[in-house]
C-alpha positions as CSV (number, residue, x, y, z in Angstrom):
1,T,0.0,0.0,0.0
2,V,1.3,3.4,-1.0
3,G,0.3,6.8,0.3
4,F,1.9,10.2,0.6
5,L,2.7,11.7,4.0
6,F,2.7,15.5,4.2
7,M,4.4,16.5,7.4
8,P,5.3,20.2,8.0
9,A,8.8,20.6,9.1
10,D,7.8,23.2,11.7
11,Q,5.9,20.8,13.9
12,P,8.7,19.4,16.1
13,L,6.5,17.8,18.8
14,V,4.6,15.3,16.6
15,R,5.1,12.0,18.4
16,S,6.3,8.9,16.5
17,E,3.5,7.0,18.2
18,S,1.0,9.3,16.5
19,L,2.6,8.7,13.1
20,R,2.4,4.9,13.7
21,R,-1.3,5.1,14.6
22,M,-1.9,7.2,11.5
23,A,-0.1,4.6,9.3
24,V,-2.1,1.7,10.9
25,Q,-5.4,3.6,10.2
26,F,-4.2,4.4,6.6
27,F,-3.3,0.7,5.9
28,R,-6.7,-0.4,7.1
29,N,-8.3,1.7,4.3
30,P,-5.8,3.2,1.9
31,G,-8.5,4.9,-0.2
32,R,-9.1,7.3,2.6
33,A,-6.9,10.2,3.8
34,V,-5.8,10.3,7.5
35,R,-4.9,13.4,9.5
36,L,-3.8,14.1,13.0
37,C,-6.3,15.8,15.2
38,F,-6.7,16.9,18.8
39,G,-10.3,16.9,20.0
40,Q,-12.3,18.5,17.2
41,T,-9.3,20.4,15.8
42,P,-7.9,18.8,12.6
43,G,-4.3,19.4,11.9
44,S,-1.2,18.0,10.2
45,P,0.4,15.7,9.3
46,V,-1.8,14.1,6.7
47,I,-1.5,10.9,4.7
48,F,-3.0,11.1,1.2
49,P,-4.1,8.1,-0.9
50,V,-1.9,7.2,-3.8
51,G,-4.5,8.4,-6.2
52,C,-3.8,12.0,-5.1
53,R,-0.2,12.0,-6.4
54,E,-0.7,14.0,-9.6
55,D,-2.9,16.6,-7.9
56,L,-0.5,17.0,-5.1
57,M,2.5,17.2,-7.4
58,N,0.8,19.9,-9.5
59,Y,0.1,22.2,-6.5
60,T,1.9,25.6,-6.5
61,G,2.0,28.5,-4.2
62,D,0.3,28.5,-0.8
63,R,-2.5,26.2,-1.6
64,G,-2.9,23.4,1.0
65,G,-3.0,19.7,0.3
66,M,-6.4,19.5,2.0
67,E,-7.8,21.2,-1.1
68,V,-7.2,18.0,-3.0
69,I,-9.3,16.1,-0.5
70,R,-12.1,18.6,-0.8
71,E,-12.0,18.9,-4.6
72,R,-11.9,15.1,-5.0
73,Q,-14.3,14.4,-2.2
74,I,-11.9,11.9,-0.6
75,P,-13.1,10.7,2.9
76,C,-10.7,11.6,5.7
77,D,-10.2,9.9,9.0
78,G,-8.8,11.6,12.1
79,V,-6.3,10.1,14.5
80,Q,-6.2,11.7,17.9
81,A,-3.0,13.2,19.1
82,E,-2.1,12.6,22.8
83,A,-1.8,16.4,23.4
84,A,-2.7,19.6,21.6
85,W,1.0,20.6,21.3
86,E,1.5,17.8,18.7
87,L,-0.3,20.1,16.3
88,W,1.6,23.3,17.2
89,D,3.9,24.8,14.6
90,V,6.8,27.2,15.1
91,D,5.8,30.5,13.6
92,T,7.1,33.0,16.2
93,P,9.6,33.3,19.0
94,E,6.7,33.1,21.4
95,K,5.5,29.8,19.9
96,M,9.0,28.5,20.0
97,E,9.1,29.2,23.8
98,Q,5.8,27.4,24.2
99,I,7.2,24.4,22.3
100,R,10.3,24.4,24.5
101,V,8.1,24.2,27.6
102,A,5.8,21.5,26.2
103,Y,8.9,19.5,25.1
104,G,10.2,19.6,28.7
105,Q,6.9,18.4,30.0
106,M,6.8,15.6,27.4
107,T,10.3,14.4,28.2
108,D,9.6,14.6,31.9
109,K,6.6,12.3,31.5
110,E,8.6,9.8,29.5
111,H,11.3,9.4,32.2
C-alpha cells in the first residue's frame, strides 16, 4: 500500500506513536486520507491516498493539500494526538518558547 505523508517541518512535537497510529489507520483503508487531530481540531500531518499523487505534485503557491481532499471528495479519518502541542507549529519566537516548555513536560513524562 502506498500513500503520501505530508508533514510540515515546523511541527517538532509530533510523536512517533501518533505517526504509527496514522499509518495503521491508513493501511486499514488506503483509499481514505488520514490526518492528525486533537479533539475536534484537525491538523497535520496528513497521509494522502496514492490516487492524489498527480494533484499534489501539481500544486503551486500557498494552496494546501487539503484542497485536493475537498476537490476530489476523498473521505478523511482523524487520528487523535495525545496532546494539543503535537499540532503546534513554530511561527514566532513566542510559539518556540511554548514548544520548549511543552517538550520539557513531554520528556519529563517519559522518564
